[in-house]
N, CA, C and O atoms as a CHARMM CRD file, in Angstrom:
* protein
*
  348
    1    1 UNK  N    -14.75500   5.30800  -9.61900 PROA 1      0.00000
    2    1 UNK  CA   -14.80000   3.85200  -9.72000 PROA 1      0.00000
    3    1 UNK  C    -15.83900   3.32700  -8.70100 PROA 1      0.00000
    4    1 UNK  O    -15.84300   3.71400  -7.53200 PROA 1      0.00000
    5    2 UNK  N    -16.68000   2.46900  -9.17200 PROA 2      0.00000
    6    2 UNK  CA   -17.68200   1.88100  -8.27100 PROA 2      0.00000
    7    2 UNK  C    -17.07400   0.72000  -7.53900 PROA 2      0.00000
    8    2 UNK  O    -16.02700   0.21300  -7.94400 PROA 2      0.00000
    9    3 UNK  N    -17.71800   0.27300  -6.44400 PROA 3      0.00000
   10    3 UNK  CA   -17.21400  -0.93600  -5.74600 PROA 3      0.00000
   11    3 UNK  C    -17.16700  -2.13400  -6.68200 PROA 3      0.00000
   12    3 UNK  O    -16.21500  -2.91400  -6.64200 PROA 3      0.00000
   13    4 UNK  N    -18.16400  -2.28600  -7.50700 PROA 4      0.00000
   14    4 UNK  CA   -18.19900  -3.43400  -8.44700 PROA 4      0.00000
   15    4 UNK  C    -16.99500  -3.38300  -9.40100 PROA 4      0.00000
   16    4 UNK  O    -16.33200  -4.39300  -9.63600 PROA 4      0.00000
   17    5 UNK  N    -16.72500  -2.16900  -9.95100 PROA 5      0.00000
   18    5 UNK  CA   -15.57000  -1.98400 -10.89100 PROA 5      0.00000
   19    5 UNK  C    -14.23800  -2.26800 -10.19500 PROA 5      0.00000
   20    5 UNK  O    -13.33700  -2.86600 -10.78200 PROA 5      0.00000
   21    6 UNK  N    -14.12700  -1.84200  -8.96500 PROA 6      0.00000
   22    6 UNK  CA   -12.92700  -2.10800  -8.19100 PROA 6      0.00000
   23    6 UNK  C    -12.73300  -3.58500  -7.97900 PROA 6      0.00000
   24    6 UNK  O    -11.64300  -4.11500  -8.19300 PROA 6      0.00000
   25    7 UNK  N    -13.77300  -4.24200  -7.56500 PROA 7      0.00000
   26    7 UNK  CA   -13.66400  -5.69800  -7.31800 PROA 7      0.00000
   27    7 UNK  C    -13.33400  -6.44300  -8.61700 PROA 7      0.00000
   28    7 UNK  O    -12.47000  -7.32000  -8.61700 PROA 7      0.00000
   29    8 UNK  N    -13.99200  -6.11400  -9.69400 PROA 8      0.00000
   30    8 UNK  CA   -13.75000  -6.80300 -10.96700 PROA 8      0.00000
   31    8 UNK  C    -12.32300  -6.56600 -11.44200 PROA 8      0.00000
   32    8 UNK  O    -11.64400  -7.49100 -11.88700 PROA 8      0.00000
   33    9 UNK  N    -11.87800  -5.32700 -11.34200 PROA 9      0.00000
   34    9 UNK  CA   -10.50100  -4.96500 -11.80300 PROA 9      0.00000
   35    9 UNK  C     -9.47700  -5.78500 -11.00000 PROA 9      0.00000
   36    9 UNK  O     -8.60900  -6.42700 -11.59100 PROA 9      0.00000
   37   10 UNK  N     -9.56600  -5.77100  -9.69400 PROA 10     0.00000
   38   10 UNK  CA    -8.53000  -6.35300  -8.86300 PROA 10     0.00000
   39   10 UNK  C     -8.71800  -7.86400  -8.68500 PROA 10     0.00000
   40   10 UNK  O     -7.75700  -8.55400  -8.34400 PROA 10     0.00000
   41   11 UNK  N     -9.89600  -8.38600  -8.90100 PROA 11     0.00000
   42   11 UNK  CA   -10.04700  -9.82800  -8.88900 PROA 11     0.00000
   43   11 UNK  C     -9.25200 -10.46200 -10.01900 PROA 11     0.00000
   44   11 UNK  O     -8.71100 -11.55500  -9.85700 PROA 11     0.00000
   45   12 UNK  N     -9.17400  -9.78200 -11.17500 PROA 12     0.00000
   46   12 UNK  CA    -8.49000 -10.26700 -12.35900 PROA 12     0.00000
   47   12 UNK  C     -6.95200 -10.08300 -12.30000 PROA 12     0.00000
   48   12 UNK  O     -6.21400 -10.60100 -13.13900 PROA 12     0.00000
   49   13 UNK  N     -6.50500  -9.32800 -11.27800 PROA 13     0.00000
   50   13 UNK  CA    -5.05200  -9.06400 -11.18600 PROA 13     0.00000
   51   13 UNK  C     -4.28400 -10.33400 -10.76500 PROA 13     0.00000
   52   13 UNK  O     -4.79300 -11.16300 -10.01100 PROA 13     0.00000
   53   14 UNK  N     -3.07300 -10.45700 -11.26400 PROA 14     0.00000
   54   14 UNK  CA    -2.22800 -11.59600 -10.86800 PROA 14     0.00000
   55   14 UNK  C     -1.66400 -11.42400  -9.44500 PROA 14     0.00000
   56   14 UNK  O     -0.91500 -12.28200  -8.97700 PROA 14     0.00000
   57   15 UNK  N     -2.00800 -10.34700  -8.76500 PROA 15     0.00000
   58   15 UNK  CA    -1.59000 -10.10600  -7.37800 PROA 15     0.00000
   59   15 UNK  C     -0.04400 -10.03700  -7.25400 PROA 15     0.00000
   60   15 UNK  O      0.55300 -10.67500  -6.38700 PROA 15     0.00000
   61   16 UNK  N      0.55600  -9.27000  -8.12000 PROA 16     0.00000
   62   16 UNK  CA     2.01700  -9.03900  -8.03900 PROA 16     0.00000
   63   16 UNK  C      2.27200  -7.81900  -7.17700 PROA 16     0.00000
   64   16 UNK  O      1.93600  -6.70100  -7.56900 PROA 16     0.00000
   65   17 UNK  N      2.86600  -8.02100  -6.00100 PROA 17     0.00000
   66   17 UNK  CA     3.06500  -6.94000  -5.07800 PROA 17     0.00000
   67   17 UNK  C      3.81000  -5.78000  -5.70100 PROA 17     0.00000
   68   17 UNK  O      3.34100  -4.64700  -5.58600 PROA 17     0.00000
   69   18 UNK  N      4.91700  -5.98400  -6.34000 PROA 18     0.00000
   70   18 UNK  CA     5.74600  -4.92500  -6.84800 PROA 18     0.00000
   71   18 UNK  C      5.02600  -4.13100  -7.93500 PROA 18     0.00000
   72   18 UNK  O      5.13900  -2.90600  -7.97900 PROA 18     0.00000
   73   19 UNK  N      4.31500  -4.78600  -8.77800 PROA 19     0.00000
   74   19 UNK  CA     3.62400  -4.11300  -9.86100 PROA 19     0.00000
   75   19 UNK  C      2.26400  -3.52200  -9.46900 PROA 19     0.00000
   76   19 UNK  O      1.89100  -2.49000 -10.02700 PROA 19     0.00000
   77   20 UNK  N      1.51300  -4.11100  -8.55000 PROA 20     0.00000
   78   20 UNK  CA     0.15600  -3.75300  -8.30600 PROA 20     0.00000
   79   20 UNK  C     -0.11300  -2.92700  -7.02000 PROA 20     0.00000
   80   20 UNK  O     -1.17500  -2.31700  -6.89300 PROA 20     0.00000
   81   21 UNK  N      0.81500  -2.91100  -6.10400 PROA 21     0.00000
   82   21 UNK  CA     0.45800  -2.28000  -4.79000 PROA 21     0.00000
   83   21 UNK  C      0.11200  -0.81800  -4.88400 PROA 21     0.00000
   84   21 UNK  O     -0.86400  -0.38300  -4.27100 PROA 21     0.00000
   85   22 UNK  N      0.88000  -0.03600  -5.63400 PROA 22     0.00000
   86   22 UNK  CA     0.57400   1.38700  -5.72800 PROA 22     0.00000
   87   22 UNK  C     -0.70700   1.68300  -6.50400 PROA 22     0.00000
   88   22 UNK  O     -1.53500   2.46300  -6.03300 PROA 22     0.00000
   89   23 UNK  N     -0.89600   1.07000  -7.70400 PROA 23     0.00000
   90   23 UNK  CA    -2.13000   1.31200  -8.41600 PROA 23     0.00000
   91   23 UNK  C     -3.36800   0.82600  -7.60800 PROA 23     0.00000
   92   23 UNK  O     -4.42600   1.45300  -7.66400 PROA 23     0.00000
   93   24 UNK  N     -3.22900  -0.25700  -6.88500 PROA 24     0.00000
   94   24 UNK  CA    -4.33100  -0.75400  -6.05500 PROA 24     0.00000
   95   24 UNK  C     -4.68900   0.25100  -5.00200 PROA 24     0.00000
   96   24 UNK  O     -5.86100   0.56600  -4.79500 PROA 24     0.00000
   97   25 UNK  N     -3.65300   0.76700  -4.31900 PROA 25     0.00000
   98   25 UNK  CA    -3.93200   1.72000  -3.22400 PROA 25     0.00000
   99   25 UNK  C     -4.52200   3.02500  -3.76800 PROA 25     0.00000
  100   25 UNK  O     -5.38800   3.63200  -3.13900 PROA 25     0.00000
  101   26 UNK  N     -4.05100   3.44200  -4.92800 PROA 26     0.00000
  102   26 UNK  CA    -4.59500   4.67900  -5.58800 PROA 26     0.00000
  103   26 UNK  C     -6.04000   4.43300  -5.93200 PROA 26     0.00000
  104   26 UNK  O     -6.87700   5.30600  -5.70200 PROA 26     0.00000
  105   27 UNK  N     -6.36800   3.27300  -6.47700 PROA 27     0.00000
  106   27 UNK  CA    -7.75600   2.97600  -6.80500 PROA 27     0.00000
  107   27 UNK  C     -8.60400   2.90200  -5.52800 PROA 27     0.00000
  108   27 UNK  O     -9.74400   3.36500  -5.51900 PROA 27     0.00000
  109   28 UNK  N     -8.06300   2.32900  -4.46300 PROA 28     0.00000
  110   28 UNK  CA    -8.77000   2.24800  -3.20300 PROA 28     0.00000
  111   28 UNK  C     -9.09000   3.68000  -2.66800 PROA 28     0.00000
  112   28 UNK  O    -10.19500   3.95100  -2.20000 PROA 28     0.00000
  113   29 UNK  N     -8.09600   4.56000  -2.75800 PROA 29     0.00000
  114   29 UNK  CA    -8.34700   5.94200  -2.34100 PROA 29     0.00000
  115   29 UNK  C     -9.47700   6.56500  -3.18200 PROA 29     0.00000
  116   29 UNK  O    -10.34300   7.25700  -2.64700 PROA 29     0.00000
  117   30 UNK  N     -9.45900   6.31600  -4.49000 PROA 30     0.00000
  118   30 UNK  CA   -10.55500   6.85900  -5.30900 PROA 30     0.00000
  119   30 UNK  C    -11.87900   6.26900  -4.97200 PROA 30     0.00000
  120   30 UNK  O    -12.88800   6.97300  -4.94800 PROA 30     0.00000
  121   31 UNK  N    -11.90300   4.99700  -4.71200 PROA 31     0.00000
  122   31 UNK  CA   -13.14100   4.34200  -4.28700 PROA 31     0.00000
  123   31 UNK  C    -13.71200   4.95500  -2.99200 PROA 31     0.00000
  124   31 UNK  O    -14.91600   5.17400  -2.86200 PROA 31     0.00000
  125   32 UNK  N    -12.81700   5.21700  -2.06300 PROA 32     0.00000
  126   32 UNK  CA   -13.21000   5.77700  -0.77700 PROA 32     0.00000
  127   32 UNK  C    -13.39400   7.31300  -0.73800 PROA 32     0.00000
  128   32 UNK  O    -13.88000   7.89300   0.23300 PROA 32     0.00000
  129   33 UNK  N    -12.97400   7.92500  -1.85900 PROA 33     0.00000
  130   33 UNK  CA   -13.14100   9.40400  -1.96000 PROA 33     0.00000
  131   33 UNK  C    -12.09500  10.15400  -1.08000 PROA 33     0.00000
  132   33 UNK  O    -12.37900  11.23400  -0.56300 PROA 33     0.00000
  133   34 UNK  N    -10.93100   9.58600  -0.92700 PROA 34     0.00000
  134   34 UNK  CA    -9.88700  10.27100  -0.18500 PROA 34     0.00000
  135   34 UNK  C     -8.66500  10.54100  -1.10000 PROA 34     0.00000
  136   34 UNK  O     -8.45200   9.84600  -2.09300 PROA 34     0.00000
  137   35 UNK  N     -7.90400  11.53200  -0.74600 PROA 35     0.00000
  138   35 UNK  CA    -6.73500  11.86200  -1.53600 PROA 35     0.00000
  139   35 UNK  C     -5.64100  10.83100  -1.44000 PROA 35     0.00000
  140   35 UNK  O     -5.46500  10.19200  -0.40200 PROA 35     0.00000
  141   36 UNK  N     -4.90100  10.66700  -2.52700 PROA 36     0.00000
  142   36 UNK  CA    -3.79800   9.71500  -2.60200 PROA 36     0.00000
  143   36 UNK  C     -2.58600  10.34900  -1.85700 PROA 36     0.00000
  144   36 UNK  O     -2.58000  11.54600  -1.56800 PROA 36     0.00000
  145   37 UNK  N     -1.59200   9.53100  -1.56400 PROA 37     0.00000
  146   37 UNK  CA    -0.40100  10.11200  -0.90300 PROA 37     0.00000
  147   37 UNK  C      0.17400  11.26900  -1.66200 PROA 37     0.00000
  148   37 UNK  O      0.48700  12.29500  -1.05900 PROA 37     0.00000
  149   38 UNK  N      0.32700  11.15000  -2.97000 PROA 38     0.00000
  150   38 UNK  CA     0.94100  12.23100  -3.76200 PROA 38     0.00000
  151   38 UNK  C      0.08000  13.49500  -3.79900 PROA 38     0.00000
  152   38 UNK  O      0.61400  14.60300  -3.86600 PROA 38     0.00000
  153   39 UNK  N     -1.24300  13.34000  -3.75600 PROA 39     0.00000
  154   39 UNK  CA    -2.12600  14.49100  -3.77700 PROA 39     0.00000
  155   39 UNK  C     -2.08200  15.25800  -2.43700 PROA 39     0.00000
  156   39 UNK  O     -2.05600  16.48800  -2.41200 PROA 39     0.00000
  157   40 UNK  N     -2.07400  14.50800  -1.34100 PROA 40     0.00000
  158   40 UNK  CA    -2.16600  15.15800  -0.04800 PROA 40     0.00000
  159   40 UNK  C     -0.80800  15.55200   0.52900 PROA 40     0.00000
  160   40 UNK  O     -0.73700  16.45500   1.36200 PROA 40     0.00000
  161   41 UNK  N      0.26900  14.89400   0.10400 PROA 41     0.00000
  162   41 UNK  CA     1.58900  15.13100   0.61200 PROA 41     0.00000
  163   41 UNK  C      2.58800  15.05700  -0.62000 PROA 41     0.00000
  164   41 UNK  O      3.34200  14.09300  -0.74800 PROA 41     0.00000
  165   42 UNK  N      2.56600  16.04900  -1.46900 PROA 42     0.00000
  166   42 UNK  CA     3.47300  16.03000  -2.63600 PROA 42     0.00000
  167   42 UNK  C      4.96000  15.89200  -2.32000 PROA 42     0.00000
  168   42 UNK  O      5.72500  15.36800  -3.13000 PROA 42     0.00000
  169   43 UNK  N      5.36200  16.35900  -1.15400 PROA 43     0.00000
  170   43 UNK  CA     6.77500  16.26400  -0.76300 PROA 43     0.00000
  171   43 UNK  C      7.14500  14.90200  -0.19000 PROA 43     0.00000
  172   43 UNK  O      8.31800  14.64100   0.07600 PROA 43     0.00000
  173   44 UNK  N      6.15700  14.03400   0.00300 PROA 44     0.00000
  174   44 UNK  CA     6.35100  12.66800   0.52800 PROA 44     0.00000
  175   44 UNK  C      7.01100  12.70500   1.90400 PROA 44     0.00000
  176   44 UNK  O      7.85700  11.85900   2.19500 PROA 44     0.00000
  177   45 UNK  N      6.65500  13.64400   2.74100 PROA 45     0.00000
  178   45 UNK  CA     7.25300  13.73100   4.08500 PROA 45     0.00000
  179   45 UNK  C      6.47600  12.92400   5.15200 PROA 45     0.00000
  180   45 UNK  O      7.07600  12.41700   6.10000 PROA 45     0.00000
  181   46 UNK  N      5.15800  12.80900   4.99700 PROA 46     0.00000
  182   46 UNK  CA     4.38100  12.10100   6.04600 PROA 46     0.00000
  183   46 UNK  C      3.35200  11.12900   5.51500 PROA 46     0.00000
  184   46 UNK  O      2.69200  10.44500   6.29600 PROA 46     0.00000
  185   47 UNK  N      3.19700  11.05000   4.17400 PROA 47     0.00000
  186   47 UNK  CA     2.28800  10.05000   3.57500 PROA 47     0.00000
  187   47 UNK  C      2.89900   9.70200   2.19700 PROA 47     0.00000
  188   47 UNK  O      2.98400  10.53200   1.29300 PROA 47     0.00000
  189   48 UNK  N      3.31400   8.43600   2.09600 PROA 48     0.00000
  190   48 UNK  CA     4.11500   8.10100   0.92900 PROA 48     0.00000
  191   48 UNK  C      4.10000   6.59100   0.62800 PROA 48     0.00000
  192   48 UNK  O      3.69200   5.78800   1.46700 PROA 48     0.00000
  193   49 UNK  N      4.53600   6.23100  -0.54400 PROA 49     0.00000
  194   49 UNK  CA     4.80200   4.83800  -0.90100 PROA 49     0.00000
  195   49 UNK  C      6.24100   4.50700  -0.59800 PROA 49     0.00000
  196   49 UNK  O      7.10200   5.38700  -0.59300 PROA 49     0.00000
  197   50 UNK  N      6.50000   3.26900  -0.35100 PROA 50     0.00000
  198   50 UNK  CA     7.87400   2.72100  -0.20100 PROA 50     0.00000
  199   50 UNK  C      8.71200   3.50700   0.82300 PROA 50     0.00000
  200   50 UNK  O      9.75200   4.08300   0.50300 PROA 50     0.00000
  201   51 UNK  N      8.21400   3.50200   2.05300 PROA 51     0.00000
  202   51 UNK  CA     8.88500   4.22700   3.14600 PROA 51     0.00000
  203   51 UNK  C      9.79300   3.26700   3.89200 PROA 51     0.00000
  204   51 UNK  O      9.34800   2.20600   4.32900 PROA 51     0.00000
  205   52 UNK  N     11.06000   3.62600   4.04300 PROA 52     0.00000
  206   52 UNK  CA    11.96000   2.86400   4.80700 PROA 52     0.00000
  207   52 UNK  C     11.59500   2.89900   6.29700 PROA 52     0.00000
  208   52 UNK  O     11.40500   3.97200   6.87000 PROA 52     0.00000
  209   53 UNK  N     11.50000   1.72100   6.91300 PROA 53     0.00000
  210   53 UNK  CA    11.09200   1.65700   8.30600 PROA 53     0.00000
  211   53 UNK  C     11.96100   0.63300   9.09000 PROA 53     0.00000
  212   53 UNK  O     12.50800  -0.29800   8.50000 PROA 53     0.00000
  213   54 UNK  N     12.07100   0.81200  10.36600 PROA 54     0.00000
  214   54 UNK  CA    12.77700  -0.14700  11.20300 PROA 54     0.00000
  215   54 UNK  C     11.87300  -1.34900  11.51100 PROA 54     0.00000
  216   54 UNK  O     10.67300  -1.19100  11.73600 PROA 54     0.00000
  217   55 UNK  N     12.45400  -2.53100  11.51800 PROA 55     0.00000
  218   55 UNK  CA    11.70700  -3.75100  11.82200 PROA 55     0.00000
  219   55 UNK  C     11.71300  -3.97300  13.34600 PROA 55     0.00000
  220   55 UNK  O     12.65500  -3.60400  14.04700 PROA 55     0.00000
  221   56 UNK  N     10.62700  -4.58800  13.82700 PROA 56     0.00000
  222   56 UNK  CA    10.52100  -4.85000  15.28900 PROA 56     0.00000
  223   56 UNK  C     11.60200  -5.88200  15.71200 PROA 56     0.00000
  224   56 UNK  O     11.96000  -5.96800  16.88700 PROA 56     0.00000
  225   57 UNK  N     12.10800  -6.65700  14.73100 PROA 57     0.00000
  226   57 UNK  CA    13.13000  -7.64900  15.11400 PROA 57     0.00000
  227   57 UNK  C     14.52900  -7.13300  14.81600 PROA 57     0.00000
  228   57 UNK  O     15.50600  -7.88200  14.86200 PROA 57     0.00000
  229   58 UNK  N     14.61200  -5.82900  14.50700 PROA 58     0.00000
  230   58 UNK  CA    15.91000  -5.22700  14.15400 PROA 58     0.00000
  231   58 UNK  C     16.06800  -5.19400  12.65600 PROA 58     0.00000
  232   58 UNK  O     15.41600  -5.94800  11.93400 PROA 58     0.00000
  233   59 UNK  N     16.94900  -4.30400  12.18400 PROA 59     0.00000
  234   59 UNK  CA    17.17600  -4.19500  10.75600 PROA 59     0.00000
  235   59 UNK  C     16.20500  -3.18500  10.14000 PROA 59     0.00000
  236   59 UNK  O     15.52800  -2.41300  10.82000 PROA 59     0.00000
  237   60 UNK  N     16.18500  -3.24600   8.81800 PROA 60     0.00000
  238   60 UNK  CA    15.50600  -2.25600   8.01800 PROA 60     0.00000
  239   60 UNK  C     14.56700  -2.96700   7.02100 PROA 60     0.00000
  240   60 UNK  O     14.89600  -4.01600   6.46800 PROA 60     0.00000
  241   61 UNK  N     13.40300  -2.36300   6.81900 PROA 61     0.00000
  242   61 UNK  CA    12.47000  -2.90000   5.81000 PROA 61     0.00000
  243   61 UNK  C     11.75500  -1.72800   5.10600 PROA 61     0.00000
  244   61 UNK  O     12.14400  -0.56900   5.25100 PROA 61     0.00000
  245   62 UNK  N     10.74200  -2.04900   4.37200 PROA 62     0.00000
  246   62 UNK  CA     9.97100  -1.08600   3.62800 PROA 62     0.00000
  247   62 UNK  C      8.49900  -1.27900   3.80000 PROA 62     0.00000
  248   62 UNK  O      8.01000  -2.40400   3.69700 PROA 62     0.00000
  249   63 UNK  N      7.77600  -0.22500   4.05700 PROA 63     0.00000
  250   63 UNK  CA     6.30000  -0.26000   4.10300 PROA 63     0.00000
  251   63 UNK  C      5.83300   0.15900   2.70900 PROA 63     0.00000
  252   63 UNK  O      6.29900   1.16700   2.17800 PROA 63     0.00000
  253   64 UNK  N      4.93100  -0.59500   2.12300 PROA 64     0.00000
  254   64 UNK  CA     4.43600  -0.27700   0.77300 PROA 64     0.00000
  255   64 UNK  C      3.70300   1.07700   0.77700 PROA 64     0.00000
  256   64 UNK  O      3.82900   1.85200  -0.17200 PROA 64     0.00000
  257   65 UNK  N      2.96200   1.35200   1.81400 PROA 65     0.00000
  258   65 UNK  CA     2.33000   2.68300   1.98900 PROA 65     0.00000
  259   65 UNK  C      2.51500   3.06300   3.46400 PROA 65     0.00000
  260   65 UNK  O      2.37800   2.21700   4.34700 PROA 65     0.00000
  261   66 UNK  N      2.81900   4.30100   3.71700 PROA 66     0.00000
  262   66 UNK  CA     3.09300   4.73300   5.09300 PROA 66     0.00000
  263   66 UNK  C      2.51100   6.11600   5.32600 PROA 66     0.00000
  264   66 UNK  O      2.70000   7.02700   4.52000 PROA 66     0.00000
  265   67 UNK  N      1.80800   6.26200   6.42400 PROA 67     0.00000
  266   67 UNK  CA     1.29900   7.58100   6.81100 PROA 67     0.00000
  267   67 UNK  C      1.62600   7.76400   8.30000 PROA 67     0.00000
  268   67 UNK  O      1.15800   7.02800   9.16800 PROA 67     0.00000
  269   68 UNK  N      2.47600   8.81200   8.55100 PROA 68     0.00000
  270   68 UNK  CA     2.97000   9.06000   9.88500 PROA 68     0.00000
  271   68 UNK  C      1.81100   9.18800  10.87300 PROA 68     0.00000
  272   68 UNK  O      0.82000   9.88600  10.65900 PROA 68     0.00000
  273   69 UNK  N      2.01400   8.46300  11.96400 PROA 69     0.00000
  274   69 UNK  CA     0.99700   8.49200  13.05100 PROA 69     0.00000
  275   69 UNK  C     -0.27300   7.73200  12.79900 PROA 69     0.00000
  276   69 UNK  O     -1.16500   7.72000  13.64700 PROA 69     0.00000
  277   70 UNK  N     -0.38100   7.07600  11.61700 PROA 70     0.00000
  278   70 UNK  CA    -1.60200   6.39800  11.28100 PROA 70     0.00000
  279   70 UNK  C     -1.41700   4.92100  10.95500 PROA 70     0.00000
  280   70 UNK  O     -2.02800   4.05700  11.58500 PROA 70     0.00000
  281   71 UNK  N     -0.56000   4.63100   9.95300 PROA 71     0.00000
  282   71 UNK  CA    -0.41700   3.23800   9.51300 PROA 71     0.00000
  283   71 UNK  C      0.79100   3.00900   8.65100 PROA 71     0.00000
  284   71 UNK  O      1.30100   3.92900   8.01200 PROA 71     0.00000
  285   72 UNK  N      1.24100   1.79100   8.63700 PROA 72     0.00000
  286   72 UNK  CA     2.15300   1.24900   7.65500 PROA 72     0.00000
  287   72 UNK  C      1.37900   0.11600   6.95500 PROA 72     0.00000
  288   72 UNK  O      0.85600  -0.77100   7.63000 PROA 72     0.00000
  289   73 UNK  N      1.30200   0.13100   5.65800 PROA 73     0.00000
  290   73 UNK  CA     0.47600  -0.82300   4.88300 PROA 73     0.00000
  291   73 UNK  C      1.41500  -1.68900   4.07900 PROA 73     0.00000
  292   73 UNK  O      2.27300  -1.18500   3.35400 PROA 73     0.00000
  293   74 UNK  N      1.25400  -2.98700   4.20700 PROA 74     0.00000
  294   74 UNK  CA     2.05200  -3.91900   3.50300 PROA 74     0.00000
  295   74 UNK  C      1.22100  -4.80200   2.59000 PROA 74     0.00000
  296   74 UNK  O      0.23500  -5.40300   3.01900 PROA 74     0.00000
  297   75 UNK  N      1.62000  -4.87500   1.34000 PROA 75     0.00000
  298   75 UNK  CA     0.98600  -5.76100   0.33600 PROA 75     0.00000
  299   75 UNK  C      1.84100  -6.99900   0.23900 PROA 75     0.00000
  300   75 UNK  O      3.06000  -6.95000   0.40500 PROA 75     0.00000
  301   76 UNK  N      1.19400  -8.09800  -0.02900 PROA 76     0.00000
  302   76 UNK  CA     1.88400  -9.34400  -0.33000 PROA 76     0.00000
  303   76 UNK  C      1.18500  -9.96200  -1.52100 PROA 76     0.00000
  304   76 UNK  O     -0.04400  -9.97300  -1.59600 PROA 76     0.00000
  305   77 UNK  N      1.97700 -10.48100  -2.45900 PROA 77     0.00000
  306   77 UNK  CA     1.42400 -11.21100  -3.63300 PROA 77     0.00000
  307   77 UNK  C      0.94900 -12.58400  -3.16800 PROA 77     0.00000
  308   77 UNK  O      1.10300 -12.97200  -2.01000 PROA 77     0.00000
  309   78 UNK  N      0.38600 -13.27400  -4.09400 PROA 78     0.00000
  310   78 UNK  CA    -0.14000 -14.60400  -3.78800 PROA 78     0.00000
  311   78 UNK  C      0.95800 -15.46300  -3.16200 PROA 78     0.00000
  312   78 UNK  O      2.05900 -15.58500  -3.69900 PROA 78     0.00000
  313   79 UNK  N      0.63300 -16.04700  -2.02700 PROA 79     0.00000
  314   79 UNK  CA     1.58000 -16.91700  -1.30700 PROA 79     0.00000
  315   79 UNK  C      2.55800 -16.15500  -0.43700 PROA 79     0.00000
  316   79 UNK  O      3.39300 -16.77700   0.22000 PROA 79     0.00000
  317   80 UNK  N      2.48900 -14.83900  -0.40800 PROA 80     0.00000
  318   80 UNK  CA     3.41000 -14.04000   0.43900 PROA 80     0.00000
  319   80 UNK  C      3.08800 -14.23700   1.89700 PROA 80     0.00000
  320   80 UNK  O      1.95100 -14.53900   2.26100 PROA 80     0.00000
  321   81 UNK  N      4.10400 -14.06300   2.74200 PROA 81     0.00000
  322   81 UNK  CA     3.93900 -14.28000   4.20700 PROA 81     0.00000
  323   81 UNK  C      3.75800 -12.91800   4.91600 PROA 81     0.00000
  324   81 UNK  O      4.74200 -12.27900   5.28800 PROA 81     0.00000
  325   82 UNK  N      2.53300 -12.49100   5.09500 PROA 82     0.00000
  326   82 UNK  CA     2.29700 -11.21000   5.71900 PROA 82     0.00000
  327   82 UNK  C      2.76600 -11.18400   7.21100 PROA 82     0.00000
  328   82 UNK  O      3.19600 -10.14400   7.71000 PROA 82     0.00000
  329   83 UNK  N      2.67600 -12.30200   7.87900 PROA 83     0.00000
  330   83 UNK  CA     3.15900 -12.36500   9.27700 PROA 83     0.00000
  331   83 UNK  C      4.65100 -12.10300   9.36000 PROA 83     0.00000
  332   83 UNK  O      5.10200 -11.39200  10.25700 PROA 83     0.00000
  333   84 UNK  N      5.43100 -12.66600   8.43800 PROA 84     0.00000
  334   84 UNK  CA     6.86300 -12.40400   8.39300 PROA 84     0.00000
  335   84 UNK  C      7.15500 -10.95900   8.09300 PROA 84     0.00000
  336   84 UNK  O      8.06600 -10.37600   8.68200 PROA 84     0.00000
  337   85 UNK  N      6.37400 -10.34700   7.15800 PROA 85     0.00000
  338   85 UNK  CA     6.56900  -8.92400   6.86200 PROA 85     0.00000
  339   85 UNK  C      6.25300  -8.09200   8.09200 PROA 85     0.00000
  340   85 UNK  O      6.93300  -7.09100   8.31700 PROA 85     0.00000
  341   86 UNK  N      5.28700  -8.43500   8.88300 PROA 86     0.00000
  342   86 UNK  CA     4.91600  -7.65800  10.07600 PROA 86     0.00000
  343   86 UNK  C      6.02800  -7.73400  11.06400 PROA 86     0.00000
  344   86 UNK  O      6.38300  -6.71800  11.66200 PROA 86     0.00000
  345   87 UNK  N      6.59800  -8.89600  11.26500 PROA 87     0.00000
  346   87 UNK  CA     7.70400  -9.03200  12.20600 PROA 87     0.00000
  347   87 UNK  C      8.90600  -8.23000  11.68200 PROA 87     0.00000
  348   87 UNK  O      9.95700  -8.20400  12.32300 PROA 87     0.00000
């Protein structure tokens, strides 16, 4: 996928977090030439989608994409509050 194809595909998306986050991340991996979570960690032990995580304010939440020691990635649809998700 070229950068132009990626932009055109995702520009047209309705930005639905639940439906689009995993395909978007997989396409991003393809664009960047890196392995997807399932390719690099088939057992989903250290790189996965929908990882249960503790919130900084207490309680439990979910990271849309998580890689141990590297990042927790959160998608939000149009109008979603990323700051609230971070907290």
